[in-house]
C-alpha positions in Angstrom: 6.6 -33.0 21.6 10.5 -32.1 20.7 12.1 -29.3 19.2 15.0 -29.0 17.0 17.7 -26.4 15.9 19.3 -27.6 12.9 22.5 -26.0 12.3 24.7 -26.0 9.1 28.8 -25.6 9.4 29.0 -21.8 9.7 26.2 -21.8 12.2 23.2 -20.6 10.1 20.4 -21.4 11.8 18.0 -24.1 8.8 15.3 -25.2 11.1 13.6 -24.0 14.3 10.6 -25.6 15.2 8.5 -28.9 16.6 9.7 -32.1 14.6 6.3 -32.5 13.5 6.8 -29.3 10.9 10.1 -30.5 9.3 10.0 -30.4 5.8 9.7 -33.9 4.2 11.4 -35.3 0.4 8.3 -35.9 -1.5 10.6 -38.1 -3.5 11.5 -40.2 -0.2 7.6 -40.6 0.5 7.1 -41.9 -3.0 9.7 -44.6 -3.3 8.8 -45.6 0.5 4.4 -46.0 -1.1 5.9 -48.0 -3.6 7.7 -50.4 -1.1 5.1 -50.2 0.8 1.7 -50.1 -0.7 2.7 -50.6 -4.4 1.3 -47.2 -4.9 3.5 -44.4 -7.1 0.5 -41.8 -6.5 -0.2 -41.9 -2.9 -3.4 -41.2 -1.6 -3.8 -39.2 1.3 -4.0 -42.4 3.6 -0.9 -43.7 2.1 0.8 -40.7 2.7 -0.5 -39.5 6.1 1.1 -43.2 6.8 4.4 -42.9 5.5 5.0 -39.6 7.1 4.0 -41.0 10.3 6.4 -44.1 10.4 9.4 -41.3 9.5 8.0 -39.0 12.0 7.6 -41.8 14.8 11.2 -43.4 13.8 13.2 -40.0 13.7 11.4 -38.9 17.1 12.3 -42.9 18.7 15.9 -42.5 17.5 15.7 -38.9 19.3 14.4 -40.2 22.2 17.2 -42.8 23.1 19.8 -40.2 22.2 18.2 -38.2 24.6 18.2 -41.0 27.4 22.0 -41.5 26.9 22.0 -37.5 27.8 22.9 -36.4 24.4 21.1 -32.7 23.2 23.2 -32.1 20.6 23.7 -34.7 17.5 26.0 -34.3 14.6 24.0 -34.8 11.5 26.4 -37.4 10.0 25.9 -39.0 13.1 22.5 -39.5 12.3 21.9 -43.1 10.5 20.6 -42.1 6.8 17.9 -44.0 6.9 16.6 -41.9 10.4 17.1 -38.8 8.1 16.6 -39.2 4.2 13.5 -37.5 4.2 14.0 -34.6 5.5 13.9 -31.7 3.0 17.0 -29.7 4.0 20.2 -30.2 2.6 22.6 -27.0 3.2 25.4 -28.7 4.5 23.7 -29.0 7.8 25.9 -30.1 10.8 24.1 -30.7 14.2 20.7 -31.1 15.3 19.8 -29.3 18.9 17.1 -31.4 20.7 14.5 -29.7 23.1 11.4 -30.2 24.9 8.5 -27.8 23.6 6.3 -26.0 26.0 
C-alpha cells in the first residue's frame, strides 16, 4: 500500500496517510455516477465502485511514476483526471510517495 504526503507551497503538510484515506470530493463522485450509471443519487454499490475506480487509477498513475524513479511529484504535473477527485484545495504543491509497512 502506498502512503502519500501532500504538501503546499509553504511546506505545510496537508495530508499524510495511506492512499485509500484520501479525502474525496463528493461532487466528482456524483458526476461520475451520473456518467457511468445515470444515477444522480448513487447507492452504496455505485458510490464504492466509483471510489474504487478513481483510487485504482490514481494508484496506477503513482506506480507508473515510481517505476520511472519518481518519489516526489509536482501537483500540476499530475494529470487533472487523476487528481480531480482529491478534496485538498489549499494550494497543493507536491506529493511525496512512500511504501507503507
